[in-house]
N, C-alpha and C positions, 0 to 999 in steps of 0.2 A: 260478632262485628268485625273482627279481624278478617275473616273469610271474606265477608261482603266486601271490605275495602281492597281485598286484594284482587278481585274480580276485575277483569279488564276487557275491553273492545277496541281493539286496533291500538293498544297500548294506554288507552284512558277510558275510565268509565264514562265520562262526559260525553264521548263519542258515541254511545247507545241512544238510537233514535227514540225519543220520547221516555227518556230514563225515568223522569219522575212524574207522576200525577197525582192530583187531589181529587177526592170525592167522598161520599157519604157511605159507610158500612151497610150493606143489605141485611146482615145478619149480626149476631153477638157470638158467632162462632170462633172467629180468628183470633190469635193471640199476637200482640206487638213483636215484631224481630228485634226491636231494640231493648225494650225494658220487659217483656215477657208477660206482662199482665194482658188481660182480655181487651178486645176493642168493642165497645159497646155499639148496638145497632144504631143506625142514624146520626152518628157521630162522625168527624170529620177523621177520614186516614189518609196517608200517604203510601203510594205504591211505588216500590223501587225496582226497577228492572235490573237484573244482575246477569252476567254471564254465567251459564250453568256448567257445573262441574261434572254432570252426568249425562249431558246430551249436547248436541250442536243445536244450540240456540239459547234462549233466555228464561230464567225463572223469574217470578214475581214475589217480592215480600211485602207485607203489608204492615204498616207501622202507624201508632197514633199520630196525629198531625202535629203535635208538639214534640214528639220523640225525633222526627225525621226531616222536620221543616229547614233545619240546619244545613240539609244537604244541598239546598240551592242558593242561591246568592240573591236571587230576586223572585217575587211572585211570578213573574214571566218564565221562570224555569220549569214550572209546574204546569202539565196540561191539564186543563179542566179547573184551574184555580178560580177563573171569573165565572165559573158556573155556580159555585158555592153561594150561599146566603151573604149577602153584604156584611152582616155583623162577623161571620167566621173569616171572609176576607181581611177585614180590618184586623182581627184579632192575630191571625197568622202573619200578616205583613208587618205587623208591628213587632213580631218576634224575629223578623228578618231586619229590623232596622229602618223599615218603610213606613212613612206618614203619609195618609191618603188625604190630599188637600181638597176638601169638598167646598173650598171657597172658589174653586174654578167650575165655571158653568158646565163644561163638559163631563167632569166627573159627577156632578150632582145628577145630571141627566142618566149617566150610567147606572148610578145608585136607583134612581127611580125604574129605570128598564129593569133591573135586576128584580126589585120587588114585585113589579108585574109579570114577570116570567115564572117566579116561584109561587104567584098566587094562581098561575094558570096551572102550573104542575101540580099542585095540591088538588086541582079541580079534576084533573085525569089521573091521578095516582090509583084510584079505585079500579079503573079498567084492567082486566086481564091481559096477559101478555098478548096472546092471539089477537085480541081487539086492538091493541096498539099496533101490532105488526101489520094488520090490515089498513090502518090509516095511513102509515108510511108506504105502504106498497101502492096504494091508491094514488099517492102523491109523486110517486115515482122515485122515492127516497132508496139510497142504497142501505140495506139492512138485511139480517139473517136472523136464524132462530137463536144466535149465539149471542146476539145484541142484547145485553143486559136490560131489564124493564125500565130502570131509571135512566138510561141513556135515551132510550125511546121517548119516555115521559117529557124529558129534558127538551129534546128535540121537537117535538108536538107542542109544547108550550111556548117555546122561543119562537117557532114559525106562526102561532096564533097571534101572538103580540107583535111580531115584527114583519111577518110576511116571508113568502118562500124565496130561497135563495136559488140561483142558478147553478149549472154544473161548474165544477171546479174548473178555472181556466188553464190549470196547469195539466192535471190529470184526466179531466173529462168526467169524473165521478159525480153523481147526485149526492155528495157527502160534505158540502160545507155546512158549519154550524156557528151562529153568532155565540160569542162568548164575551160579555160585557163590551169592552172597549176594541175588541178583535173579532175577526172572522177567521175560522180554522178550518182546515179540510182532513177528513178523518178517511179518506180513501186510499187508493194505490196508484202509484204512478206507473209500477210494472209488476208482475208477480205478486211478490210477498212484500215488496218494498213501499212502505207507507209514505204518502204525499205529504211534504212538509211546508205546504202553504201557509202562512200566517199573515193575515193583513191587519195593520194595527190603524185603527181610526182615532182613537184617544189613548194616550199614554196615562192609564189611571193611576200608576203608582210613582210617577215621575222619575222613573229609572234610565229615561234617554232612549226608550224604545222610539225607533224611527217610524214615522208616519208613512203610509204607503202613497205611492203616487197617485196623482188623479187617474190615471189611465187604468190602474190595477183597481181601485176603488169602482171604477165605472163598470170594470168587466164583472164585478160580483154585485152589482146593485139588485135590489128585491125585485122579482117579477110577477108576483101574484099572491094571491089568499090561499091558505091552506084548504083544501076539499075535506068535508067531513064525512065521515061513515055514519049510519044511523046510532051506532053505539056511543061514538064520540058526542053527537048531538045531543044525546040524553044525559050523558055524564057532564055536560057543560049548561044544563037546563038552570040550574041555580049560579052560575058564573056570569058575572057581567065585565065584558072588557072594556076597562077603563077609557075614557074619553081622549087621553093622552097617549094611547097606545099607537106606535109608530105604523102599524098596518091601516089604520084610518086613513091616515095621509096617503099611503100607497093606493088603497082602494079608490080613493077620491081624485088622486092626480097623479101619481106616479105611474099607474097602470095605462092612463090614458096618454101618458107622455110617451111611454115606451111605443103605444100604438101609433104614434104619430112622428115617430123618429127622434123626438127630443130626449134629453137628459133625464135621467131618473134620480130619485132623491138617493143620497147617502147617509150614513150615521152621522151623528152631532159632532161638531167640531167645536174645538177652544180657542177662539181666535180673539176673544174679547169683545166680539160684536155678536149680536143674537141674530143668527142667520135664519132663512126658512127652513133649513136641516135641522138647526137645533131646536126650534120650536116645535117641530114634531117628532123629534128623536128618531127619525127614519134611519133604516139601516138597509 
C-alpha cells in the first residue's frame, strides 16, 4: 500500500489519465491488492493505474470495490462507474457519501435507462467474442481483438437501447459510449494519448458536475440504429426492446429530423418540466 501511494505521475497520482475505473471481474483468479483476498467473478472491482517501477509506463492493480472506492472523492472519478448495475452504483456511491436523489426526474430516467441496457447486455452475453467483434466492425466502431468481451457487450447493448453515437467531435474516433448521464470517448486524440471527452447531460450524483453546452450536446446526438449481424439477431430472438427505449424515438423522429436538417433529440434533462427529450429518454 505504501508503495502504491508513493507512485506518482507528474508529481501527483491524480494526474494519471483514467487512473481509476470500475467494472465487473471477468474471472475469480485475481486477488485484491488492498486486502489480499480473492475477487469473485462478476463482482465489482476497482482498477487503479499506477506508475510502474519496472518499465516506462503504467501498471494496473485490481481491488475489491469496497476496498478501493475511497481512492476517489466522487463516483465521477471512476471511469465506467455509470456502466455498473444501478444497485451497485447506489451502494458504492453511498460509501463515498453520495446520495442518489431519485426524486429528480432526470435521475429516475437514468435509472430506467440503466435497467434497459443491462437487460440488453444479458441478451448478448452468450455471443462469442468473434461475433461481438463482427457487430462492432459492421457498425464502424473502433474496436480491436484486445477489447474485453464485457466492453463489447456493453457498447452493443447501449447502442441497441439508445441508438448509435457519431464520431467523437474532439478526436474523430468512432469511440463514444453512453454511460448513464454521460457520454465518454474511449478513443485516442493522438498516438497513445487517450481522448478525454466527457459530456454530462444529467448530474446523477449531485456532485456539481457541469452540464455540457447545447452545442456540444448537439455534436454527439445519436445518428441511427445499430445494424445487426445474423448472429446478433439470433441472440436477440427472445429479447424484446422496451417501448420506452430511446432508440424508438430516434428511429421515429430524430433520424428523420437529421435528414431534414433540424435538431436531433438529446438525453433527458432535469429542469422540472417534462420535455420531449425527457419523455423519450433520448440520448
